[in-house]
C-alpha positions in Angstrom: 68.9 112.8 27.7 69.1 113.6 31.4 72.6 114.0 33.0 73.9 111.4 35.3 74.9 112.6 38.7 78.2 110.8 39.1 79.2 113.0 42.0 76.1 112.0 44.1 76.5 108.4 43.2 80.2 108.5 44.5 79.1 110.1 47.6 76.5 107.5 48.1 78.9 104.8 47.5 81.4 106.4 49.9 78.8 106.7 52.6 78.0 103.2 52.3 81.4 102.1 52.7 82.0 104.4 55.8 78.9 103.0 57.3 80.3 99.4 56.8 83.7 100.0 58.0 82.2 101.8 61.2 79.9 98.7 61.8 82.7 96.3 61.5 84.7 98.3 64.0 81.8 98.4 66.4 81.2 94.5 65.6 84.6 93.9 66.6 84.9 95.6 69.8 81.5 93.8 70.9 82.7 90.3 69.6 85.9 90.9 71.6 84.0 91.5 74.6 81.7 88.6 74.2 84.9 86.4 73.4 86.3 87.4 77.0 83.3 86.6 78.8 82.8 83.3 76.8 86.6 82.1 77.8 86.1 83.4 81.5 82.8 81.5 81.8 84.1 78.2 80.1 87.0 78.0 82.4 85.2 78.9 85.4 82.5 76.4 84.9 85.5 73.7 85.0 86.7 75.1 88.2 83.0 75.1 89.6 82.5 71.4 88.7 85.5 70.7 91.2 84.8 73.3 93.8 81.1 74.2 94.8 80.0 77.7 94.0 78.9 78.5 97.9 82.5 77.5 99.0 84.0 79.7 96.5 81.9 82.8 97.4 81.5 82.3 101.2 84.6 80.4 102.2 87.1 82.4 104.5 90.4 80.9 103.8 92.2 81.1 100.5 95.1 78.9 100.1 95.1 78.1 96.3 98.8 77.7 95.8 99.3 75.4 98.9 99.1 71.5 99.4 95.3 70.9 100.4 94.2 74.1 98.6 91.1 75.9 99.8 89.3 78.4 97.5 87.4 80.7 99.8 87.4 84.0 97.9 86.3 86.2 100.7 89.9 87.3 101.8 90.4 88.3 98.1 87.5 90.3 98.1 88.2 91.8 101.4 91.5 93.1 100.3 90.1 94.4 97.1 87.5 96.2 99.1 89.8 97.7 101.7 92.2 99.2 99.3 89.5 100.7 96.9 87.8 102.0 100.2 91.1 103.7 101.1 91.7 104.9 97.4 88.3 106.5 97.4 88.7 108.3 100.7 91.8 109.8 99.3 90.6 110.5 95.7 87.1 111.6 95.9 87.8 114.9 98.2 90.6 115.8 96.3 89.2 115.2 92.9 86.0 116.9 93.5 87.7 120.1 95.0 90.2 120.0 92.2 87.1 120.2 89.8 85.5 122.6 91.6 88.5 125.0 91.5 89.1 124.2 87.9 85.4 124.8 86.9 84.6 127.9 89.1 87.6 129.6 90.3 90.6 129.0 87.9 90.9 131.5 84.9 91.5 130.0 81.2 95.2 130.4 81.4 95.4 128.6 84.8 93.1 125.8 83.6 94.9 125.3 80.6 98.0 124.4 82.6 96.5 122.7 85.6 94.0 120.4 83.7 96.7 118.7 81.6 99.2 118.6 84.3 96.6 116.9 86.4 95.8 114.7 83.7 99.3 113.5 83.5 99.0 111.6 86.7 96.8 109.1 84.7 99.6 108.5 82.1 102.2 107.7 84.5 102.7 103.6 84.4 101.1 102.1 87.4 104.2 99.9 88.4 105.6 103.7 89.2 103.2 104.2 91.6 104.0 100.9 93.3 107.5 101.8 93.6 106.4 105.1 94.9 104.1 103.4 97.6 107.0 101.0 98.6 109.8 103.6 98.6 108.1 106.9 99.8 104.6 106.4 101.1 105.3 103.8 103.5 108.7 104.6 104.9 108.4 108.3 104.7 104.7 109.3 105.6 103.3 106.1 107.1 106.1 104.7 109.1 106.6 108.0 111.3 102.9 107.9 112.0 102.6 104.2 112.4 105.9 102.6 113.7 104.5 99.0 113.6 103.7 99.1 109.6 105.6 96.5 107.7 106.9 96.5 104.2 103.6 95.9 102.8 100.1 97.0 103.8 96.8 97.9 102.3 97.0 101.5 103.6 100.1 102.4 101.4 98.6 100.5 98.4 95.1 102.3 98.8 96.9 105.8 99.0 98.9 105.0 96.0 95.8 103.9 93.9 93.9 106.9 95.3 96.5 109.2 93.9 96.3 107.3 90.6 92.5 107.9 90.1 92.4 111.5 91.3 92.7 112.7 87.7 89.7 110.4 86.8 87.5 112.0 89.3 88.7 115.6 88.8 88.3 115.5 85.1 84.8 113.7 84.7 83.7 115.9 87.6 84.9 119.1 85.9 83.6 118.3 82.7 79.9 117.7 84.5 80.3 121.0 86.1 81.5 123.1 83.1 78.2 121.6 81.5 75.9 123.3 83.8 74.6 126.4 81.9 75.9 129.8 82.9 72.4 131.2 83.5 72.0 128.9 86.6 75.3 130.7 88.0 74.2 134.0 87.0 70.8 133.4 88.8 72.4 132.8 92.0 74.8 135.7 91.7 71.7 137.8 91.1 70.2 136.6 94.2 73.2 137.7 96.2 75.0 134.5 96.5 78.7 134.4 96.8 81.1 132.1 94.4 81.3 129.4 97.2 77.6 129.4 97.6 77.0 129.0 94.0 79.8 126.4 93.4 78.2 124.1 96.3 74.6 125.0 96.0 73.9 125.3 92.4 76.8 123.9 90.4 77.5 120.7 92.4 73.6 119.8 92.8 73.4 120.4 88.9 76.1 118.1 88.0 75.0 115.7 90.8 74.8 112.6 88.1 78.2 113.3 86.5 79.8 113.7 89.8 78.4 110.6 90.9 79.1 108.5 87.9 82.9 109.8 88.2 82.9 108.3 91.7 81.7 104.9 90.6 84.0 104.7 87.6 87.0 105.6 89.9 85.9 103.0 92.3 85.7 100.4 89.3 89.3 101.6 88.2 90.5 101.1 91.7 89.0 97.5 92.0 90.8 96.5 88.7 94.2 98.1 89.6 97.1 95.6 89.7 100.5 96.5 89.8 100.4 99.0 92.7 98.6 96.2 94.7 101.0 93.6 93.6 103.9 95.6 94.8 102.7 97.4 97.8 99.7 95.6 99.3 101.7 92.0 99.7 100.5 88.5 98.9 98.8 87.4 102.1 95.1 86.7 101.6 93.5 87.0 105.1 90.4 88.5 106.6 91.6 91.5 108.5 90.3 94.6 109.7 93.7 96.6 110.2 94.8 98.4 106.8 98.4 98.3 108.2 98.3 94.5 107.7 99.4 93.1 104.2 96.4 91.9 102.2 96.0 90.1 98.7 93.4 91.5 96.2 91.9 89.7 93.4 94.1 91.1 90.7 97.2 90.6 93.1 96.4 86.9 93.2 96.2 86.8 89.3 99.6 88.5 89.0 101.1 86.0 91.5 99.8 82.9 89.8 100.9 84.0 86.2 104.4 85.0 87.7 104.9 81.4 89.0 104.9 77.8 87.5 101.3 76.8 87.9 100.6 73.8 85.5 98.2 74.4 82.8 94.5 73.2 83.6 95.2 72.4 87.1 92.8 73.7 89.8 94.9 76.5 90.7 94.9 77.7 87.2 91.4 77.3 86.6 90.9 79.5 89.9 92.2 82.3 87.8 89.0 82.3 85.7 86.8 82.2 88.7 88.3 85.2 90.3 88.4 86.9 87.0 84.6 86.3 86.6 83.9 87.5 90.0 86.0 90.6 89.3 84.3 91.2 85.8 80.9 90.8 87.6 81.8 93.6 90.0 82.9 96.0 87.9 80.3 95.4 85.4 77.7 96.1 88.2 79.6 99.1 89.1 79.5 100.4 85.4 75.7 99.6 85.4 75.2 101.5 88.6 77.0 104.4 87.0 74.7 104.4 83.9 71.5 104.2 85.8 72.7 107.0 88.1 73.4 109.1 85.1 69.9 108.4 83.5 68.1 108.8 86.6 69.4 112.1 87.9 70.7 113.8 84.7 69.3 117.3 84.4 68.5 118.3 80.8 68.9 122.0 80.1 67.7 123.7 76.9 
């Protein structure tokens, strides 16, 4: 009589159970995303039944919380893009240079200290960055340079957001550079290149897809930032080109509405979902661009 392999059967059953549990976890994640998108679209459709899509997308006046409200979202988009641009100007060079140092210059002991310390910046609550922008960046750094700056400005908010996303740029870029094979570096050194030349002419081009992806993801993170802009940028939706002026972002408007007493189901309430849907579409587009860049320019080493 053949022996029954009970251990093998138990392993098979255990593998099936683990597979089912993992599938359920993945399905919950997907269904959560689908549910969020469904709610946004459902409520946004109710809004667009009352406000034309063209007026929303191309209107230049946003006064959703006043009498005779207007819902031209361009001032909110302008404020969001201004702060994101300032944040990227601050974070991209600092993050990339930090990544190059950690990847190419720092020894292991220094890297073991600096990288966790740098990533600690990402763990600081964003409201702390907001207070930092209001109580230090604006009065102690910007006001001596720009005496006309007011208590709220896109510049101070953008600098604070830029500091927030430095760890994202540095960490992802450094991981991409560390993935470059050692043989490429040694080939550069064998041809007489200096460490600086190897870093900029060999390692950075080889890690280009990962670096660009980190830049795009950092921009997506800056666009979605809420508490810093709510505290430091102000709540005045306006189309201006001066970053010293207060501005309101899409996320800042959402915070303003939910901190007030807007009636449920009213037009200003429904405008939240229209703004949220536009914000979701922008961040989704940036993430898709990031994935395309990675797949397009990724180098495969054997």
